[in-house]
Structures are given as C-alpha cells and as structure tokens.
C-alpha positions, 0 to 999 in steps of 0.5 A, a space after each residue: 478528500 475523504 482520507 489520508 493516503 498511506 503506503 504499506 510495504 512488507 518483507 515476509 520471510 515465510 511463503 505461507 505467512 506471506 500469503 496470509 499477510 497478502 490476503 489480510 492487507 488486500 481487505 484494507 488496501 489496494 495492491 500496487 506491487 507484489 508487497 506494496 499497497 496503497 491505503 486511503 482512509 483515516 488513521 483508524 483505518 491504517 491502525 486496523 490494517 496494521 493490527 490485522 497484520 500484527 497477528 500474522 507476522 514474525 517480528 524477528 524475521 519479517 519487516 512491515 513499513 507504513 508511510 503517510 503520503 503528503 496530501 499534495 505530493 509529487 506523483 511521477 514515473 521513472 522509466 519507459 512510458 507504458 501508455 501512448 503520448 498524451 495519456 496519463 493514468 495515475 492508478 490512484 483512487 479518484 480522491 487522490 488523483 
C-alpha cells in the first residue's frame, strides 16, 4: 500500500465558502458523499489538504473532521444492495481494495 487512508468530512455554513472548500478538497481527495472525502496518502498529504481548507473555513461556524482508517479495517455496506448478487464494488482505490 502506498499510503494511509483518511476520511475527511466537513460542515460549512456559508454556500460560497462551501463551494471553495469543496474545490480545494477535490484537489487532494476523492469525494464519497456531498461533504465526505477519501484521501489516500501520507501524513504530509493529509496536512497539505487540511492546510488548504484552513484558509477557507470560518472556525467559529464551520466544522472539519479527519479520521485515519485502519490499514485492514472492516468494509461493509448497510441497506439495500445496489448491484446484482455476486458483484462487489468497493469504490476504493486499488491500493485499499
């Protein structure tokens, strides 16, 4: 594996700031949901991404979270299957699948 995996999520209160933060994070990480991203890289890559966000957020009203994922953690899905039986797609980079 070439790096660690981190989940980055945010809650930005201003629509204009939200768009700027989204574009900045997309330069470093893969979007999974509206404001949840997967970053695969080193601690330095994570720091670079978070520093890019730091200049765009308002610490008084916005919330940014970053969590490291375990190297060999549980990967599962809850809810109705979206693919036919027997087909599994993790949506993760090959380094993590």
